[in-house]
C-alpha atoms as a printed R data frame, in Angstrom:
    type eleno elety resid chain resno       x       y      z
1   ATOM     1    CA   MET     A     1 -27.524 -40.870 30.835
2   ATOM     2    CA   SER     A     2 -29.188 -40.086 34.167
3   ATOM     3    CA   ARG     A     3 -33.218 -38.834 34.430
4   ATOM     4    CA   ARG     A     4 -33.127 -37.698 37.726
5   ATOM     5    CA   ALA     A     5 -33.555 -34.294 38.663
6   ATOM     6    CA   ASN     A     6 -35.895 -32.144 40.455
7   ATOM     7    CA   SER     A     7 -40.015 -32.414 39.121
8   ATOM     8    CA   THR     A     8 -41.011 -29.131 40.412
9   ATOM     9    CA   ASP     A     9 -40.806 -25.661 38.784
10  ATOM    10    CA   GLU     A    10 -38.645 -24.536 41.912
11  ATOM    11    CA   PRO     A    11 -34.992 -24.211 41.864
12  ATOM    12    CA   THR     A    12 -32.982 -27.340 43.749
13  ATOM    13    CA   THR     A    13 -31.912 -26.464 46.331
14  ATOM    14    CA   HIS     A    14 -29.081 -28.212 48.454
15  ATOM    15    CA   PRO     A    15 -30.087 -27.660 52.633
16  ATOM    16    CA   SER     A    16 -26.687 -27.801 55.046
17  ATOM    17    CA   GLU     A    17 -28.611 -29.662 57.090
18  ATOM    18    CA   PRO     A    18 -30.621 -32.905 55.811
19  ATOM    19    CA   ASP     A    19 -34.166 -33.315 55.768
20  ATOM    20    CA   ARG     A    20 -35.182 -35.808 58.685
21  ATOM    21    CA   GLN     A    21 -38.809 -36.027 57.346
22  ATOM    22    CA   PHE     A    22 -37.267 -37.508 53.452
23  ATOM    23    CA   VAL     A    23 -37.118 -41.092 53.230
24  ATOM    24    CA   THR     A    24 -34.034 -41.516 50.877
25  ATOM    25    CA   ALA     A    25 -34.799 -45.287 50.074
26  ATOM    26    CA   LEU     A    26 -38.023 -44.865 49.276
27  ATOM    27    CA   ALA     A    27 -37.314 -42.245 46.375
28  ATOM    28    CA   ARG     A    28 -34.668 -44.277 45.106
29  ATOM    29    CA   GLY     A    29 -37.622 -46.728 44.428
30  ATOM    30    CA   LEU     A    30 -39.901 -44.608 43.035
31  ATOM    31    CA   GLU     A    31 -36.300 -43.228 40.969
32  ATOM    32    CA   ILE     A    32 -36.063 -46.713 39.675
33  ATOM    33    CA   LEU     A    33 -40.000 -46.948 38.369
34  ATOM    34    CA   GLN     A    34 -39.771 -43.954 36.623
35  ATOM    35    CA   CYS     A    35 -37.486 -45.318 34.668
36  ATOM    36    CA   PHE     A    36 -39.560 -47.515 32.917
37  ATOM    37    CA   ASP     A    37 -41.539 -45.560 30.348
38  ATOM    38    CA   ALA     A    38 -43.327 -46.847 26.712
39  ATOM    39    CA   GLU     A    39 -40.044 -47.012 24.965
40  ATOM    40    CA   ASP     A    40 -38.238 -48.391 27.899
41  ATOM    41    CA   ARG     A    41 -40.973 -51.010 29.555
42  ATOM    42    CA   MET     A    42 -38.147 -53.679 29.776
43  ATOM    43    CA   LEU     A    43 -34.839 -52.324 31.672
44  ATOM    44    CA   GLY     A    44 -31.940 -54.980 33.576
45  ATOM    45    CA   THR     A    45 -30.313 -53.878 36.285
46  ATOM    46    CA   THR     A    46 -27.387 -52.329 34.696
47  ATOM    47    CA   ASP     A    47 -29.568 -49.687 32.655
48  ATOM    48    CA   ILE     A    48 -31.124 -49.139 35.670
49  ATOM    49    CA   ALA     A    49 -27.753 -48.470 37.498
50  ATOM    50    CA   GLN     A    50 -26.821 -46.312 34.368
51  ATOM    51    CA   MET     A    51 -29.781 -44.129 34.195
52  ATOM    52    CA   THR     A    52 -30.111 -43.555 38.291
53  ATOM    53    CA   GLY     A    53 -26.939 -43.086 38.505
54  ATOM    54    CA   LEU     A    54 -27.085 -45.568 41.838
55  ATOM    55    CA   ALA     A    55 -24.638 -47.918 42.953
56  ATOM    56    CA   GLN     A    56 -25.422 -51.244 41.078
57  ATOM    57    CA   PRO     A    57 -25.743 -53.331 44.494
58  ATOM    58    CA   THR     A    58 -27.964 -50.504 45.389
59  ATOM    59    CA   VAL     A    59 -29.600 -50.870 42.168
60  ATOM    60    CA   TRP     A    60 -30.198 -54.733 42.985
61  ATOM    61    CA   ARG     A    61 -31.065 -54.284 46.576
62  ATOM    62    CA   LEU     A    62 -34.212 -52.273 45.827
63  ATOM    63    CA   CYS     A    63 -35.081 -54.162 42.570
64  ATOM    64    CA   TYR     A    64 -35.744 -57.212 44.850
65  ATOM    65    CA   THR     A    65 -37.483 -55.198 47.273
66  ATOM    66    CA   LEU     A    66 -39.968 -53.791 44.100
67  ATOM    67    CA   GLN     A    67 -40.552 -57.319 43.100
68  ATOM    68    CA   LYS     A    68 -41.408 -58.735 46.213
69  ATOM    69    CA   THR     A    69 -44.013 -56.116 46.749
70  ATOM    70    CA   GLY     A    70 -45.387 -56.308 43.215
71  ATOM    71    CA   PHE     A    71 -44.018 -52.903 41.602
72  ATOM    72    CA   LEU     A    72 -41.386 -54.773 39.349
73  ATOM    73    CA   SER     A    73 -41.601 -58.421 38.079
74  ATOM    74    CA   SER     A    74 -38.931 -60.162 35.988
75  ATOM    75    CA   VAL     A    75 -39.452 -60.780 32.129
76  ATOM    76    CA   PRO     A    76 -39.679 -64.293 31.069
77  ATOM    77    CA   GLY     A    77 -36.826 -65.842 29.508
78  ATOM    78    CA   LYS     A    78 -34.929 -62.618 29.697
79  ATOM    79    CA   ASP     A    79 -32.554 -61.084 32.333
80  ATOM    80    CA   LYS     A    80 -34.847 -57.568 32.460
81  ATOM    81    CA   LEU     A    81 -37.445 -56.464 34.882
82  ATOM    82    CA   GLN     A    82 -40.927 -54.925 33.765
83  ATOM    83    CA   LEU     A    83 -43.294 -52.995 35.926
84  ATOM    84    CA   GLY     A    84 -45.480 -55.220 37.848
85  ATOM    85    CA   THR     A    85 -48.798 -55.513 38.751
86  ATOM    86    CA   ALA     A    86 -48.741 -53.573 41.614
87  ATOM    87    CA   ALA     A    87 -47.374 -50.579 39.506
88  ATOM    88    CA   ILE     A    88 -50.097 -51.049 36.619
89  ATOM    89    CA   ALA     A    89 -52.822 -50.619 39.531
90  ATOM    90    CA   LEU     A    90 -51.027 -47.791 40.764
91  ATOM    91    CA   GLY     A    91 -50.863 -46.125 36.827
92  ATOM    92    CA   ALA     A    92 -54.342 -46.983 36.055
93  ATOM    93    CA   ALA     A    93 -56.009 -45.422 39.623
94  ATOM    94    CA   ALA     A    94 -54.243 -42.604 38.495
95  ATOM    95    CA   LEU     A    95 -55.881 -42.159 35.006
96  ATOM    96    CA   ALA     A    96 -59.023 -42.724 36.456
97  ATOM    97    CA   GLY     A    97 -58.822 -39.520 38.509
98  ATOM    98    CA   GLN     A    98 -57.855 -37.407 35.718
99  ATOM    99    CA   ASP     A    99 -61.406 -35.823 34.434
100 ATOM   100    CA   ALA     A   100 -60.174 -32.891 33.402
101 ATOM   101    CA   LEU     A   101 -58.220 -34.927 30.382
102 ATOM   102    CA   GLU     A   102 -61.571 -35.966 29.281
103 ATOM   103    CA   VAL     A   103 -62.313 -32.436 28.744
104 ATOM   104    CA   VAL     A   104 -59.132 -31.719 26.747
105 ATOM   105    CA   ARG     A   105 -59.064 -34.638 25.015
106 ATOM   106    CA   PRO     A   106 -61.485 -33.488 22.163
107 ATOM   107    CA   MET     A   107 -59.845 -30.188 21.429
108 ATOM   108    CA   LEU     A   108 -56.712 -31.907 20.945
109 ATOM   109    CA   GLN     A   109 -58.111 -34.901 18.866
110 ATOM   110    CA   ALA     A   110 -60.373 -31.839 16.721
111 ATOM   111    CA   ILE     A   111 -56.738 -30.450 15.649
112 ATOM   112    CA   ALA     A   112 -55.510 -34.324 15.332
113 ATOM   113    CA   ASN     A   113 -57.829 -34.429 12.899
114 ATOM   114    CA   ARG     A   114 -57.891 -30.946 10.733
115 ATOM   115    CA   TYR     A   115 -53.972 -31.798 10.072
116 ATOM   116    CA   GLN     A   116 -54.154 -35.653 10.399
117 ATOM   117    CA   VAL     A   117 -51.523 -35.372 12.725
118 ATOM   118    CA   ALA     A   118 -50.087 -35.723 16.320
119 ATOM   119    CA   VAL     A   119 -51.653 -33.591 19.305
120 ATOM   120    CA   ALA     A   120 -50.601 -33.988 23.130
121 ATOM   121    CA   LEU     A   121 -50.714 -32.636 26.624
122 ATOM   122    CA   GLY     A   122 -47.652 -32.920 28.459
123 ATOM   123    CA   ARG     A   123 -45.878 -32.452 32.376
124 ATOM   124    CA   ARG     A   124 -42.237 -32.333 33.120
125 ATOM   125    CA   GLU     A   125 -41.087 -35.609 35.212
126 ATOM   126    CA   GLY     A   126 -37.238 -34.494 35.831
127 ATOM   127    CA   ASN     A   127 -35.239 -34.252 32.425
128 ATOM   128    CA   SER     A   128 -37.646 -34.933 30.235
129 ATOM   129    CA   ILE     A   129 -41.710 -34.245 29.185
130 ATOM   130    CA   VAL     A   130 -44.186 -37.130 29.771
131 ATOM   131    CA   TYR     A   131 -47.184 -37.249 27.449
132 ATOM   132    CA   LEU     A   132 -50.290 -37.454 29.873
133 ATOM   133    CA   LEU     A   133 -52.752 -37.303 26.461
134 ATOM   134    CA   ARG     A   134 -52.010 -37.808 22.711
135 ATOM   135    CA   CYS     A   135 -54.227 -37.373 20.031
136 ATOM   136    CA   GLN     A   136 -53.411 -38.482 16.448
137 ATOM   137    CA   GLY     A   137 -54.849 -38.445 13.328
138 ATOM   138    CA   ASN     A   138 -55.484 -40.842 10.498
139 ATOM   139    CA   SER     A   139 -51.294 -40.307  9.069
140 ATOM   140    CA   PRO     A   140 -49.883 -43.337  9.013
141 ATOM   141    CA   LEU     A   141 -46.465 -41.733  9.425
142 ATOM   142    CA   LEU     A   142 -47.099 -40.622 12.841
143 ATOM   143    CA   MET     A   143 -44.151 -42.008 15.494
144 ATOM   144    CA   ASN     A   144 -45.719 -44.803 17.946
145 ATOM   145    CA   LEU     A   145 -45.337 -42.776 20.973
146 ATOM   146    CA   ARG     A   146 -48.681 -43.024 23.824
147 ATOM   147    CA   VAL     A   147 -49.457 -41.435 26.864
148 ATOM   148    CA   GLY     A   148 -46.276 -42.768 29.487
149 ATOM   149    CA   SER     A   149 -43.960 -41.544 26.530
150 ATOM   150    CA   ARG     A   150 -40.889 -39.281 28.200
151 ATOM   151    CA   ILE     A   151 -39.912 -37.093 25.880
152 ATOM   152    CA   PRO     A   152 -36.394 -34.913 26.288
153 ATOM   153    CA   LEU     A   153 -36.799 -31.677 27.869
154 ATOM   154    CA   PHE     A   154 -33.461 -30.131 25.764
155 ATOM   155    CA   HIS     A   155 -33.938 -31.460 22.761
156 ATOM   156    CA   SER     A   156 -38.053 -31.204 21.910
157 ATOM   157    CA   ALA     A   157 -40.211 -28.440 21.211
158 ATOM   158    CA   ILE     A   158 -42.485 -29.750 23.637
159 ATOM   159    CA   GLY     A   159 -39.616 -29.788 26.030
160 ATOM   160    CA   TRP     A   160 -38.147 -26.325 24.616
161 ATOM   161    CA   ALA     A   161 -41.551 -24.890 25.206
162 ATOM   162    CA   TYR     A   162 -41.603 -25.909 29.135
163 ATOM   163    CA   LEU     A   163 -37.987 -24.111 28.881
164 ATOM   164    CA   ALA     A   164 -39.643 -20.910 27.586
165 ATOM   165    CA   ASN     A   165 -42.633 -20.613 29.986
166 ATOM   166    CA   SER     A   166 -40.499 -21.300 33.550
167 ATOM   167    CA   THR     A   167 -39.281 -18.698 35.597
168 ATOM   168    CA   PRO     A   168 -35.883 -17.234 34.163
169 ATOM   169    CA   GLU     A   169 -34.520 -18.640 37.805
170 ATOM   170    CA   VAL     A   170 -35.737 -22.266 37.021
171 ATOM   171    CA   ARG     A   171 -34.755 -21.900 33.222
172 ATOM   172    CA   ASP     A   172 -31.373 -20.690 34.247
173 ATOM   173    CA   GLN     A   173 -30.618 -23.750 36.495
174 ATOM   174    CA   LEU     A   174 -32.064 -26.897 34.289
175 ATOM   175    CA   LEU     A   175 -29.708 -25.471 31.010
176 ATOM   176    CA   GLU     A   176 -26.872 -25.391 33.816
177 ATOM   177    CA   GLN     A   177 -27.589 -28.319 34.959
178 ATOM   178    CA   ALA     A   178 -27.919 -30.003 31.568
179 ATOM   179    CA   ARG     A   179 -24.112 -28.653 30.311
180 ATOM   180    CA   ALA     A   180 -22.950 -29.832 33.805
181 ATOM   181    CA   ASN     A   181 -23.827 -33.632 32.420
182 ATOM   182    CA   GLY     A   182 -23.169 -32.928 29.158
183 ATOM   183    CA   GLN     A   183 -27.098 -33.183 27.763
184 ATOM   184    CA   LEU     A   184 -26.387 -29.501 26.119
185 ATOM   185    CA   THR     A   185 -23.117 -30.105 23.724
186 ATOM   186    CA   ASN     A   186 -24.585 -29.285 20.135
187 ATOM   187    CA   ALA     A   187 -23.765 -25.915 19.702
188 ATOM   188    CA   SER     A   188 -25.750 -25.425 16.635
189 ATOM   189    CA   GLU     A   189 -28.586 -27.360 18.493
190 ATOM   190    CA   LEU     A   190 -28.477 -25.029 21.702
191 ATOM   191    CA   LYS     A   191 -28.362 -22.166 19.169
192 ATOM   192    CA   THR     A   192 -31.337 -22.882 17.625
193 ATOM   193    CA   MET     A   193 -33.151 -23.810 21.273
194 ATOM   194    CA   LYS     A   194 -32.172 -20.056 21.785
195 ATOM   195    CA   GLN     A   195 -33.714 -18.738 19.284
196 ATOM   196    CA   GLU     A   196 -36.969 -20.878 20.100
197 ATOM   197    CA   LEU     A   197 -36.814 -19.576 23.325
198 ATOM   198    CA   ALA     A   198 -37.355 -16.056 21.814
199 ATOM   199    CA   ARG     A   199 -39.568 -16.560 19.467
200 ATOM   200    CA   TYR     A   200 -41.728 -18.106 22.461
201 ATOM   201    CA   ALA     A   201 -41.488 -14.481 23.987
202 ATOM   202    CA   GLN     A   202 -42.751 -12.685 21.000
203 ATOM   203    CA   HIS     A   203 -45.467 -15.564 19.307
204 ATOM   204    CA   GLY     A   204 -46.368 -17.792 22.663
205 ATOM   205    CA   PHE     A   205 -44.342 -20.724 20.344
206 ATOM   206    CA   VAL     A   206 -41.959 -22.753 19.762
207 ATOM   207    CA   TYR     A   207 -41.198 -24.656 16.418
208 ATOM   208    CA   HIS     A   208 -38.920 -27.415 16.303
209 ATOM   209    CA   GLU     A   209 -37.540 -29.650 13.021
210 ATOM   210    CA   ARG     A   210 -35.952 -32.970 13.207
211 ATOM   211    CA   PRO     A   211 -34.518 -33.257  9.364
212 ATOM   212    CA   LYS     A   212 -33.412 -37.131  9.783
213 ATOM   213    CA   TYR     A   213 -36.981 -37.575 10.832
214 ATOM   214    CA   GLN     A   214 -38.673 -35.668  8.536
215 ATOM   215    CA   ILE     A   215 -40.912 -34.342 11.434
216 ATOM   216    CA   ASN     A   216 -41.555 -30.703 12.296
217 ATOM   217    CA   THR     A   217 -43.013 -29.872 15.851
218 ATOM   218    CA   VAL     A   218 -44.433 -26.617 17.114
219 ATOM   219    CA   ALA     A   219 -45.686 -26.250 21.108
220 ATOM   220    CA   ALA     A   220 -46.559 -23.901 23.736
221 ATOM   221    CA   GLY     A   221 -46.908 -23.933 27.603
222 ATOM   222    CA   ILE     A   222 -49.852 -23.448 30.094
223 ATOM   223    CA   LYS     A   223 -48.477 -21.670 33.267
224 ATOM   224    CA   LEU     A   224 -51.464 -22.269 36.281
225 ATOM   225    CA   ALA     A   225 -51.696 -20.292 39.083
226 ATOM   226    CA   ASP     A   226 -50.219 -22.242 41.510
227 ATOM   227    CA   GLY     A   227 -46.947 -22.080 39.616
228 ATOM   228    CA   GLU     A   228 -47.990 -25.899 38.051
229 ATOM   229    CA   ARG     A   229 -46.969 -25.931 34.127
230 ATOM   230    CA   PHE     A   230 -47.928 -28.076 31.327
231 ATOM   231    CA   VAL     A   231 -47.160 -28.308 27.534
232 ATOM   232    CA   VAL     A   232 -48.901 -29.055 24.260
233 ATOM   233    CA   SER     A   233 -47.414 -29.761 21.181
234 ATOM   234    CA   CYS     A   234 -48.536 -30.515 17.903
235 ATOM   235    CA   GLY     A   235 -46.102 -32.409 15.369
236 ATOM   236    CA   GLY     A   236 -46.300 -34.830 12.016
237 ATOM   237    CA   PRO     A   237 -44.266 -35.294  8.858
238 ATOM   238    CA   THR     A   238 -43.158 -32.603  7.178
239 ATOM   239    CA   SER     A   239 -45.244 -33.411  3.874
240 ATOM   240    CA   LEU     A   240 -48.151 -32.684  5.968
241 ATOM   241    CA   LEU     A   241 -46.733 -29.939  8.764
242 ATOM   242    CA   PRO     A   242 -44.464 -27.894  6.187
243 ATOM   243    CA   THR     A   243 -42.220 -25.147  8.173
244 ATOM   244    CA   PRO     A   244 -44.665 -21.899  6.642
245 ATOM   245    CA   LEU     A   245 -47.959 -23.554  7.492
246 ATOM   246    CA   MET     A   246 -46.103 -24.253 10.890
247 ATOM   247    CA   LEU     A   247 -45.277 -20.990 11.677
248 ATOM   248    CA   GLU     A   248 -48.322 -19.020  9.881
249 ATOM   249    CA   GLU     A   249 -50.790 -21.466 10.853
250 ATOM   250    CA   VAL     A   250 -50.267 -24.197 13.048
251 ATOM   251    CA   GLY     A   251 -48.078 -22.581 15.936
252 ATOM   252    CA   PRO     A   252 -50.288 -19.352 16.855
253 ATOM   253    CA   LEU     A   253 -53.335 -22.367 16.610
254 ATOM   254    CA   MET     A   254 -50.908 -23.842 19.633
255 ATOM   255    CA   SER     A   255 -50.516 -20.772 21.392
256 ATOM   256    CA   GLN     A   256 -54.253 -20.322 21.165
257 ATOM   257    CA   LEU     A   257 -55.043 -23.896 22.671
258 ATOM   258    CA   ALA     A   258 -52.702 -23.597 25.809
259 ATOM   259    CA   ARG     A   259 -55.249 -20.579 26.424
260 ATOM   260    CA   GLU     A   260 -58.035 -22.385 25.994
261 ATOM   261    CA   LEU     A   261 -56.919 -24.913 27.990
262 ATOM   262    CA   HIS     A   262 -55.550 -23.148 30.905
263 ATOM   263    CA   PRO     A   263 -59.057 -22.713 33.237
264 ATOM   264    CA   VAL     A   264 -59.746 -26.465 32.424
265 ATOM   265    CA   LEU     A   265 -56.572 -27.537 33.763
266 ATOM   266    CA   LEU     A   266 -56.813 -25.071 36.508
267 ATOM   267    CA   LEU     A   267 -60.273 -26.546 37.613
268 ATOM   268    CA   GLY     A   268 -58.906 -29.862 36.967
269 ATOM   269    CA   LYS     A   269 -55.493 -29.338 38.143
270 ATOM   270    CA   ASP     A   270 -55.359 -32.172 41.066
271 ATOM   271    CA   LEU     A   271 -54.609 -34.734 38.249
């Protein structure tokens, strides 16, 4: 499935004249780097071609260049690639500058400890929400997600919260793109998502169930003055987070947390 999408909160435009300042090769190289995350740490060129929609020869050339510059490296004994030292160093430098996250962390950890579940802060990147921060309680049943994990925008509480907190124009465009790309084919899930978007308008949070994995999650969005958006979520086993608790207590708590995080993220919006 392709991950290619506009990551800003503005509708995608298709100008009649090409943007002469835009370097397509650079954008494609960065797109390849974005395919790697906590779940997909090793990828073959065929995987990358499928995820980006780029032609295989183009992927080969770009990956070769990224290897030569240290942003990708081959996996010993496997016909796969992984992020290289240059990419890791760049990511470490970015994280080092995110001082606002250190202010946010105790606030998320307090809720994670209170319910013995996981609380996360994320931001949209294409058709995913990327975790910027994740705090976990002591429950051994939590999923093995971490900073950098990508959560699907259209199939998660944190993604639905982003959609609910977007402008109607951006939300409609994202949903239309998802339908066109075959990402919204389950009528039941689409109906549930629309119900949760309506819940958000009334209560300030969305609720998402994963019966197969016995996981419940609530999430809320944060809109900054410049249009930047973040999302926070709280999720865990249904044994710890049953539906009544989520709707009556944890959901409103996440809505309150989103309001409390707003001034912190506004001051640190350069993270």
